[in-house]
N, CA, C and O of each residue as an XYZ file, in Angstrom:
640
protein
N     -13.946      1.212      6.068
C     -12.156      0.590      6.016
C     -12.523     -0.601      4.512
O     -13.407     -1.434      4.711
N     -11.692     -0.599      2.862
C     -11.679     -1.098      2.871
C      -9.915     -1.368      1.821
O      -9.308     -0.412      1.339
N      -9.564     -2.441      1.729
C      -7.858     -2.812      1.261
C      -7.737     -3.270     -0.372
O      -8.033     -4.353     -0.878
N      -7.244     -2.159     -0.948
C      -6.587     -2.102     -2.006
C      -5.757     -2.507     -2.827
O      -5.320     -1.476     -3.339
N      -4.946     -3.898     -3.563
C      -3.328     -3.685     -3.509
C      -3.018     -4.045     -4.780
O      -4.090     -4.081     -5.384
N      -1.959     -4.385     -5.650
C      -1.952     -4.520     -6.876
C      -0.613     -5.456     -6.082
O       0.078     -4.871     -5.248
N      -0.343     -6.900     -6.419
C       0.756     -7.565     -5.752
C       0.933     -8.557     -6.694
O       0.030     -9.378     -6.852
N       1.929     -8.619     -7.335
C       2.073     -9.940     -8.455
C       2.840    -10.913     -7.417
O       2.769    -12.031     -7.929
N       3.338    -10.976     -6.546
C       4.591    -12.130     -5.355
C       3.727    -12.440     -4.320
O       3.865    -13.544     -3.793
N       2.818    -11.652     -3.899
C       1.947    -11.489     -2.797
C       2.450    -10.786     -1.821
O       1.838    -11.013     -0.777
N       3.359     -9.973     -1.691
C       4.584     -9.284     -0.956
C       3.465     -8.586     -0.371
O       2.957     -8.763      0.736
N       3.013     -7.383     -1.702
C       2.032     -6.429     -0.753
C       0.647     -6.824     -0.509
O      -0.020     -6.027      0.151
N      -0.149     -8.335     -1.076
C      -0.971     -8.797     -0.710
C      -1.140     -8.718      0.951
O      -1.960     -8.159      1.679
N      -0.199     -9.381      1.146
C       0.097     -9.926      2.543
C       0.578     -8.743      3.549
O       0.656     -8.967      4.757
N       0.852     -7.656      3.077
C       1.031     -6.406      3.788
C      -0.178     -5.530      3.969
O      -0.594     -5.049      5.022
N      -0.623     -5.418      2.866
C      -2.491     -4.699      2.943
C      -3.063     -5.935      4.090
O      -3.152     -5.590      5.269
N      -3.460     -7.448      3.679
C      -4.153     -7.176      4.508
C      -3.544     -7.175      6.404
O      -4.218     -6.884      7.391
N      -2.774     -7.404      6.374
C      -2.068     -7.599      8.046
C      -3.050     -6.701      8.311
O      -4.199     -6.859      8.725
N      -2.115     -5.243      7.859
C      -2.167     -4.059      8.083
C      -4.095     -3.685      8.325
O      -4.463     -3.137      9.364
N      -4.723     -3.927      7.644
C      -6.382     -3.501      7.297
C      -6.971     -4.586      8.169
O      -8.059     -4.176      8.572
N      -6.745     -5.644      8.573
C      -7.617     -6.670      9.419
C      -6.484     -6.592     10.743
O      -6.758     -7.341     11.680
N      -5.592     -5.984     10.844
C      -5.072     -5.129     12.482
C      -5.698     -4.321     12.957
O      -5.724     -4.050     14.157
N      -6.475     -3.661     11.855
C      -7.252     -2.748     12.005
C      -8.762     -2.859     12.186
O      -9.348     -2.293     13.109
N      -9.542     -3.829     11.003
C     -10.549     -4.008     11.690
C     -10.773     -5.383     10.427
O     -10.873     -5.203      9.214
N     -10.807     -6.681     11.124
C     -10.705     -7.983     10.883
C     -12.403     -8.078     10.111
O     -12.695     -8.989      9.337
N     -12.898     -7.513     10.310
C     -13.971     -7.897      8.811
C     -14.045     -7.152      8.214
O     -15.177     -7.097      7.735
N     -13.007     -5.925      7.677
C     -12.810     -5.380      6.263
C     -12.367     -6.281      5.422
O     -11.759     -7.326      5.657
N     -12.831     -5.647      4.048
C     -12.542     -6.172      2.747
C     -10.993     -5.980      2.700
O     -10.289     -5.328      3.470
N     -10.605     -6.781      1.499
C      -9.094     -6.408      1.293
C      -9.559     -7.316     -0.063
O     -10.047     -8.446     -0.095
N      -9.195     -6.312     -1.257
C      -9.232     -7.071     -3.040
C      -8.431     -6.442     -3.517
O      -8.004     -5.427     -2.967
N      -7.976     -6.896     -4.745
C      -7.184     -6.514     -5.961
C      -7.426     -5.840     -6.471
O      -8.602     -5.654     -6.785
N      -6.391     -5.037     -6.869
C      -6.516     -3.456     -7.767
C      -7.430     -4.321     -9.246
O      -8.207     -3.722     -9.989
N      -7.074     -5.789     -9.368
C      -7.830     -6.170    -11.089
C      -9.003     -6.459    -10.888
O      -9.632     -6.728    -11.911
N      -9.963     -6.544     -9.235
C     -11.267     -6.889     -9.284
C     -12.017     -6.421    -10.114
O     -11.802     -5.290    -10.552
N     -13.181     -7.238    -10.579
C     -14.159     -6.109    -11.690
C     -15.091     -5.401    -11.245
O     -15.646     -4.503    -11.878
N     -15.536     -6.004     -9.260
C     -16.014     -4.596     -8.811
C     -15.400     -3.417     -7.937
O     -15.850     -2.669     -7.069
N     -14.343     -3.563     -8.470
C     -13.628     -2.761     -7.866
C     -13.694     -1.665     -7.995
O     -12.972     -1.009     -7.243
N     -14.411     -1.042     -8.807
C     -14.897      0.720     -8.543
C     -16.161      0.881     -8.125
O     -16.741      1.883     -8.542
N     -16.717      0.181     -7.438
C     -18.271      0.110     -7.399
C     -18.076     -0.180     -5.499
O     -18.569      0.373     -4.517
N     -17.158     -1.259     -5.677
C     -16.300     -0.739     -4.031
C     -16.176      0.092     -3.629
O     -16.944      0.547     -2.782
N     -15.083      0.707     -4.084
C     -14.494      1.741     -3.694
C     -15.777      3.143     -3.418
O     -16.057      3.805     -2.419
N     -16.083      3.140     -4.234
C     -17.298      3.883     -4.247
C     -18.404      3.968     -2.576
O     -18.903      4.952     -2.030
N     -18.441      2.587     -2.215
C     -19.100      2.533     -1.276
C     -18.228      2.929      0.191
O     -18.911      2.798      1.207
N     -16.758      3.409      0.406
C     -16.119      3.357      1.210
C     -15.154      4.388      1.135
O     -14.410      4.686      0.201
N     -15.327      5.081      2.695
C     -14.418      6.540      3.006
C     -13.173      6.454      3.122
O     -12.392      7.244      2.592
N     -12.714      5.095      4.112
C     -11.347      5.335      4.395
C     -10.869      3.652      3.311
O     -11.090      2.453      3.480
N     -10.031      4.598      2.067
C      -9.373      3.239      1.710
C      -7.263      3.094      2.418
O      -6.442      3.924      2.809
N      -7.257      2.007      2.280
C      -5.939      1.061      2.007
C      -5.359      0.903      0.598
O      -5.857      0.088     -0.179
N      -4.354      1.640      0.269
C      -3.915      1.478     -1.465
C      -2.810      0.945     -1.395
O      -1.997      1.808     -1.065
N      -2.161     -0.384     -1.581
C      -0.769     -0.675     -1.643
C      -0.271     -0.977     -2.872
O      -1.009     -0.726     -3.824
N       1.017     -1.552     -3.133
C       1.050     -1.109     -4.431
C       2.795     -1.875     -4.555
O       2.921     -2.239     -3.386
N       4.155     -2.306     -5.285
C       5.063     -2.389     -5.179
C       5.798     -1.620     -6.061
O       5.661     -1.783     -7.273
N       6.877     -0.463     -5.416
C       7.628     -0.015     -5.915
C       8.228     -0.597     -6.867
O       8.830     -1.671     -6.873
N       7.889      0.789     -8.375
C       8.481      0.614     -9.204
C       8.882      1.618     -9.960
O       8.166      2.618    -10.013
N      10.087      1.565    -10.688
C      11.468      2.667    -10.658
C      10.811      4.144     -9.633
O      10.649      5.306    -10.004
N      10.630      3.709     -8.693
C      11.317      4.739     -7.592
C       9.553      5.612     -7.796
O       9.389      6.814     -7.584
N       8.698      4.874     -8.134
C       7.264      5.334     -8.016
C       6.017      4.310     -8.327
O       6.370      3.147     -8.521
N       4.587      4.582     -8.404
C       3.475      3.619     -8.345
C       3.932      3.154     -9.685
O       4.502      3.809    -10.557
N       3.398      1.267     -9.686
C       3.418      1.492    -10.863
C       2.542      1.869    -12.246
O       1.576      2.631    -12.271
N       2.837      1.498    -12.835
C       1.832      2.317    -14.046
C       0.527      1.632    -14.465
O      -0.233      2.191    -15.256
N       0.298      0.598    -14.019
C      -1.035     -0.284    -14.006
C      -2.032      1.400    -12.558
O      -3.172      1.859    -12.493
N      -1.474      1.515    -12.221
C      -2.246      1.901    -10.219
C      -2.226      3.398    -10.658
O      -3.377      3.813    -10.529
N      -1.452      4.331    -11.096
C      -1.493      5.523    -11.906
C      -2.496      5.542    -13.006
O      -3.260      6.506    -13.036
N      -2.597      4.670    -13.862
C      -3.295      4.525    -14.823
C      -5.035      4.549    -13.767
O      -5.922      5.348    -14.068
N      -5.143      3.850    -12.955
C      -6.385      3.357    -12.276
C      -6.748      4.428    -11.943
O      -7.721      5.030    -12.397
N      -5.757      4.910    -10.833
C      -6.283      6.545    -10.104
C      -6.655      7.473    -10.988
O      -7.692      8.113    -10.813
N      -5.756      7.688    -12.185
C      -6.501      8.706    -13.313
C      -7.337      8.924    -13.544
O      -7.935      9.969    -13.288
N      -7.924      7.430    -14.489
C      -8.963      7.142    -15.390
C     -10.432      6.758    -14.104
O     -11.472      6.105    -14.194
N     -10.026      7.263    -13.411
C     -11.224      6.634    -12.131
C     -11.078      8.537    -11.062
O     -11.228      8.531     -9.840
N     -10.920      9.274    -11.484
C     -10.364     10.633    -11.053
C     -11.547     11.269    -10.288
O     -11.091     11.988     -9.399
N     -12.840     11.271    -10.304
C     -13.778     11.880     -9.744
C     -13.878     10.961     -8.369
O     -14.115     11.569     -7.325
N     -13.682      9.302     -8.313
C     -13.545      9.075     -7.326
C     -12.768      8.607     -6.017
O     -12.890      7.750     -5.142
N     -11.946      9.587     -6.347
C     -11.070     10.181     -4.650
C     -11.541     10.763     -4.301
O     -11.398     10.771     -3.078
N     -12.510     11.789     -4.820
C     -13.060     13.123     -4.073
C     -13.627     12.838     -2.776
O     -14.759     12.367     -2.674
N     -12.752     13.152     -1.579
C     -13.204     13.003     -0.552
C     -13.157     11.622      0.368
O     -13.694     11.190      1.388
N     -12.233     11.219     -0.570
C     -11.758      9.393      0.444
C     -10.319      9.709      1.161
O      -9.239     10.182      0.804
N     -10.910      9.175      2.406
C      -9.278      9.297      2.873
C      -8.562      8.081      2.524
O      -9.088      6.969      2.568
N      -7.196      8.327      2.129
C      -6.507      7.002      1.945
C      -4.917      7.132      2.516
O      -4.200      8.122      2.662
N      -4.650      5.471      2.814
C      -3.527      5.289      3.453
C      -2.851      4.278      2.527
O      -3.287      3.183      2.171
N      -1.581      4.931      2.180
C      -0.547      4.023      1.168
C       0.407      3.123      1.721
O       1.138      3.232      2.705
N       0.217      2.024      0.716
C       1.374      1.313      1.453
C       1.972      0.713      0.454
O       1.480     -0.129     -0.298
N       3.423      1.305      0.442
C       4.048      0.709     -1.094
C       5.058      0.025     -0.366
O       5.459      0.417      0.731
N       5.689     -1.493     -1.239
C       6.587     -2.519     -0.688
C       7.917     -2.688     -1.676
O       7.677     -2.762     -2.881
N       9.058     -2.742     -1.319
C       9.848     -2.745     -1.677
C      10.988     -3.825     -1.293
O      10.757     -4.617     -0.380
N      12.786     -3.874     -2.306
C      13.007     -4.739     -1.883
C      14.228     -3.907     -1.360
O      14.679     -4.017     -0.220
N      14.745     -3.005     -2.391
C      15.453     -2.731     -1.799
C      15.102     -0.945     -1.527
O      15.021     -0.712     -0.321
N      14.957     -0.091     -2.134
C      15.165      1.538     -2.284
C      13.381      1.588     -3.032
O      12.789      1.001     -3.937
N      13.071      2.620     -2.048
C      11.719      3.219     -2.506
C      11.591      4.069     -3.526
O      10.635      3.983     -4.297
N      12.629      5.080     -3.662
C      12.035      6.593     -4.362
C      11.369      7.266     -3.369
O      11.536      7.288     -2.150
N      10.423      7.925     -4.245
C       9.472      8.679     -3.750
C       8.336      7.473     -4.191
O       7.748      8.091     -5.079
N       7.743      6.295     -4.132
C       7.103      5.680     -4.205
C       5.852      5.783     -3.368
O       4.910      5.153     -3.848
N       5.641      6.315     -2.420
C       4.221      6.685     -1.561
C       4.135      8.215     -1.639
O       3.041      8.774     -1.715
N       5.056      8.749     -1.625
C       4.953     10.678     -2.147
C       4.240     10.956     -3.506
O       3.345     11.771     -3.731
N       4.980      9.898     -4.539
C       4.110     10.265     -6.045
C       2.651     10.164     -5.643
O       1.923     11.156     -5.606
N       2.174      8.725     -5.288
C       0.524      8.384     -5.675
C       0.483      9.425     -4.511
O       0.021     10.425     -5.059
N       0.705      9.719     -3.258
C      -0.152     10.956     -2.608
C      -0.349     11.674     -3.178
O      -1.528     12.030     -3.157
N       0.594     12.432     -4.101
C       0.267     13.817     -4.827
C      -0.863     13.828     -5.559
O      -1.966     14.351     -5.401
N      -0.315     13.063     -6.498
C      -1.344     12.419     -7.661
C      -2.768     12.233     -6.659
O      -3.582     13.156     -6.682
N      -2.935     11.488     -6.122
C      -4.368     11.490     -4.960
C      -5.167     12.668     -4.871
O      -6.300     12.964     -5.252
N      -3.879     13.494     -4.008
C      -4.510     14.838     -4.026
C      -5.154     15.726     -5.081
O      -6.244     16.253     -4.861
N      -4.623     15.864     -6.003
C      -4.560     16.664     -7.040
C      -6.137     15.985     -7.553
O      -6.589     16.492     -8.580
N      -6.838     15.062     -7.002
C      -8.227     14.196     -8.217
C      -8.869     14.170     -6.101
O      -9.513     13.195     -5.712
N      -8.716     14.694     -5.657
C      -9.275     15.408     -4.103
C      -9.481     14.483     -3.256
O     -10.522     14.661     -2.625
N      -8.704     13.229     -2.884
C      -8.363     12.639     -1.714
C      -7.536     13.388     -0.882
O      -6.712     14.252     -1.181
N      -8.064     12.674      0.853
C      -7.576     13.645      1.632
C      -6.364     12.334      1.595
O      -6.607     11.400      0.830
N      -4.877     12.282      2.555
C      -4.072     11.375      2.596
C      -3.968     11.206      3.770
O      -3.614     12.143      4.485
N      -4.240     10.003      4.273
C      -4.047     10.183      6.092
C      -2.676      9.365      6.157
O      -2.816      8.558      7.076
N      -1.641      9.247      5.687
C      -0.570      8.584      5.711
C      -0.005      7.885      5.018
O      -0.658      7.617      4.010
N       1.270      7.278      5.083
C       1.451      6.135      4.411
C       3.057      5.665      5.111
O       3.616      6.261      6.031
N       3.389      4.885      4.647
C       4.587      3.457      5.375
C       4.900      3.170      4.419
O       3.946      2.778      3.747
N       6.196      3.131      3.712
C       7.451      2.064      2.479
C       7.929      0.085      3.749
O       8.512     -0.298      4.763
N       7.307     -0.274      2.873
C       7.669     -0.920      4.027
C       8.524     -2.582      3.010
O       7.836     -3.078      2.118
N       9.720     -3.109      3.263
C      10.388     -3.502      2.991
C       9.841     -4.935      2.987
O       8.920     -5.049      3.796
N      10.153     -6.167      2.260
C       9.605     -7.413      1.961
C      10.618     -8.044      1.097
O      11.451     -7.263      0.635
N      10.739     -9.396      0.749
C      11.859    -10.292     -0.335
C      11.633     -9.846     -1.372
O      10.440     -9.904     -1.667
N      12.621     -9.162     -2.492
C      12.939     -9.342     -3.633
C      12.459     -9.675     -4.412
O      12.755    -10.850     -4.631
N      11.271     -8.987     -5.578
C      10.780    -10.035     -6.506
C      11.692    -10.234     -7.887
O      11.366    -11.089     -8.711
N      12.859     -9.382     -8.081
C      13.560     -8.829     -8.794
C      14.296     -9.851     -9.170
O      15.261    -10.148     -8.465
N      13.922    -10.833    -10.702
C      15.147    -12.208    -10.808
C      16.159    -11.548    -11.124
O      15.498    -12.116    -10.255
N      17.518    -10.656    -11.575
C      18.121    -10.569    -11.869
C      19.382     -9.904    -11.969
O      20.307     -9.731    -12.763
N      18.817     -9.454    -10.215
C      19.565     -9.156     -9.042
C      20.623     -9.413     -8.066
O      20.498     -8.858     -6.974
N      21.820    -10.285     -8.302
C      21.834    -11.003     -6.904
C      22.714     -9.990     -5.575
O      23.301    -10.246     -4.524
N      22.462     -9.062     -6.174
C      22.347     -7.453     -4.386
C      21.333     -8.087     -3.821
O      21.555     -8.542     -2.699
N      19.796     -8.320     -4.491
C      18.964     -8.242     -3.723
C      18.254    -10.163     -3.288
O      17.180    -10.363     -2.722
N      18.819    -10.806     -3.559
C      18.949    -12.235     -3.052
C      19.348    -12.328     -1.877
O      20.436    -11.946     -1.446
N      18.304    -12.952     -1.172
C      18.434    -13.317     -0.063
C      18.305    -15.070      0.601
O      17.790    -15.863     -0.188
N      18.674    -15.541      1.741
C      18.383    -16.788      1.778
C      17.015    -16.602      2.710
O      16.750    -15.596      3.367
N      16.245    -17.759      2.616
C      15.103    -18.235      2.968
C      15.165    -17.925      4.454
O      14.093    -17.407      4.768
N      16.001    -18.032      5.525
C      16.089    -17.640      6.469
C      16.094    -16.162      6.676
O      15.724    -15.874      7.814
N      16.328    -15.368      6.099
C      16.776    -13.465      6.117
C      15.239    -13.138      5.017
O      14.652    -12.085      5.268
N      14.977    -13.537      4.499
C      13.782    -13.185      3.800
C      12.105    -13.485      5.480
O      11.409    -12.670      6.084
N      12.167    -14.439      5.514
C      11.436    -15.032      6.989
C      11.461    -13.107      7.886
O      10.574    -12.301      8.167
N      13.226    -13.123      8.064
C      13.168    -12.402      9.004
C      12.762    -11.190      8.202
O      11.995    -10.514      8.887
N      12.988    -10.626      6.960
C      12.242     -9.421      6.540
C      10.681     -9.299      6.406
O       9.972     -8.294      6.355
N      10.313    -10.863      6.357
C       8.863    -10.200      7.093
C       8.175    -10.582      8.119
O       6.966    -10.706      8.311
N       9.647    -10.857      9.135
C       8.893    -10.593     10.455
C       8.789     -8.689     10.562
O       7.922     -7.890     10.917
N       9.743     -8.625     10.205
C      10.070     -7.239     10.752
C       8.945     -6.004     10.375
O       8.622     -4.984     10.984
N       8.384     -6.759      8.708
C       7.537     -5.743      8.304
C       6.376     -6.075      8.962
O       5.627     -5.144      9.255
N       5.984     -7.473      9.331
C       4.784     -7.380     10.023
C       4.435     -6.662     11.715
O       3.420     -6.335     12.329
N       6.141     -6.663     12.020
C       5.989     -5.911     13.409
C       6.287     -4.133     12.841
O       6.631     -3.186     13.548
N       6.071     -4.143     11.679
C       6.335     -2.845     11.437
C       4.185     -2.092     11.417
O       3.667     -1.114     11.955
N       3.830     -2.796     10.850
C       2.333     -2.877     10.764
C       1.610     -3.074     11.942
O       0.584     -2.464     12.241
N       2.214     -4.018     12.669
C       1.869     -4.026     14.220
C       1.524     -2.332     15.198
O       0.783     -1.584     15.837
N       2.901     -2.686     14.535
C       2.996     -1.148     15.414
C       2.122      0.236     14.667
O       1.883      1.303     15.234
N       1.872     -0.014     13.729
C       1.547      1.005     12.879
C      -0.072      1.045     13.598
O      -0.500      1.815     14.458
N      -0.726     -0.026     12.929
C      -2.555     -0.067     13.344
C      -2.379      0.480     14.943
O      -3.062      1.411     15.370
N      -1.361     -0.232     15.772
C      -1.615      0.358     17.484
C      -1.920      2.110     16.964
O      -2.978      2.656     17.277
N      -0.735      2.917     16.072
C      -0.943      4.342     16.235
C      -2.382      4.274     15.791
O      -3.235      4.248     16.678
N      -2.753      4.243     14.553
C      -3.770      4.180     13.569
C      -5.369      4.128     14.620
O      -6.250      4.985     14.542
N      -5.397      3.183     15.339
C      -6.940      2.798     16.273
C      -7.263      3.834     16.383
O      -8.289      4.441     16.080
N      -5.878      4.223     17.083
C      -7.143      5.826     18.290
C      -7.528      6.946     16.711
O      -7.813      8.142     16.653
N      -7.390      6.056     15.777
C      -7.196      7.528     14.679
C      -6.174      8.694     14.520
O      -6.330      9.686     13.808
N      -4.818      8.323     15.515
C      -3.921      8.752     14.955
C      -3.123      8.692     13.906
O      -1.954      8.558     14.268
N      -3.319      8.754     12.205
C      -2.847      8.492     11.440
C      -1.101      8.700     11.586
O      -0.544      9.561     12.268
N      -0.474      7.695     10.776
C       0.979      7.585     10.907
C       1.573      8.601      9.522
O       0.806      9.029      8.660
N       2.514      8.766      9.528
C       3.208      9.860      8.392
C       4.556      8.934      8.520
O       5.380      9.399      9.307
N       4.795      8.131      8.103
C       5.967      7.210      7.561
C       6.509      8.448      6.547
O       7.723      8.390      6.349
N       6.036      9.196      6.091
C       6.842      9.813      4.653
C       6.120     10.878      4.634
O       5.093     11.067      5.286
N       6.756     11.776      3.707
C       6.477     13.660      4.048
C       5.862     13.440      2.215
O       6.396     12.662      1.425
N       4.686     14.316      1.894
C       4.220     14.221      0.605
C       4.308     15.627      0.837
O       3.990     16.420     -0.050
């Protein structure tokens, strides 16, 4: 198993690393931008892919990587995590459908609320204490997901 993430603020990195290491504390977690990412993914059968929601979808960089490496996904098993500040739209489902078109098997996915990284919305701003609680809640959800996944029952938190 390998964890792969796109994370500008550290929110998604935290979530992917937390979930992957709860299931396999020896598993590698790497950023999508890593120079060796393609060769690392070729060697793994199960991938946890994480990214922040942008406009109710995966960021262009994630979709572009998936499409440019279309042959890489055939036969791979993926669990998708997307992080959000308020609303995820169909960010996990969009990526799941794209990966399926390239031959991947989608094991499940989850959308995780994390402290917001958008700087221009007062609605999304929280106090430090509120952000700490958001992260604790996210950690609890990942712990429960890992508990359910560990025996091999991958959790579908969203529909595809």
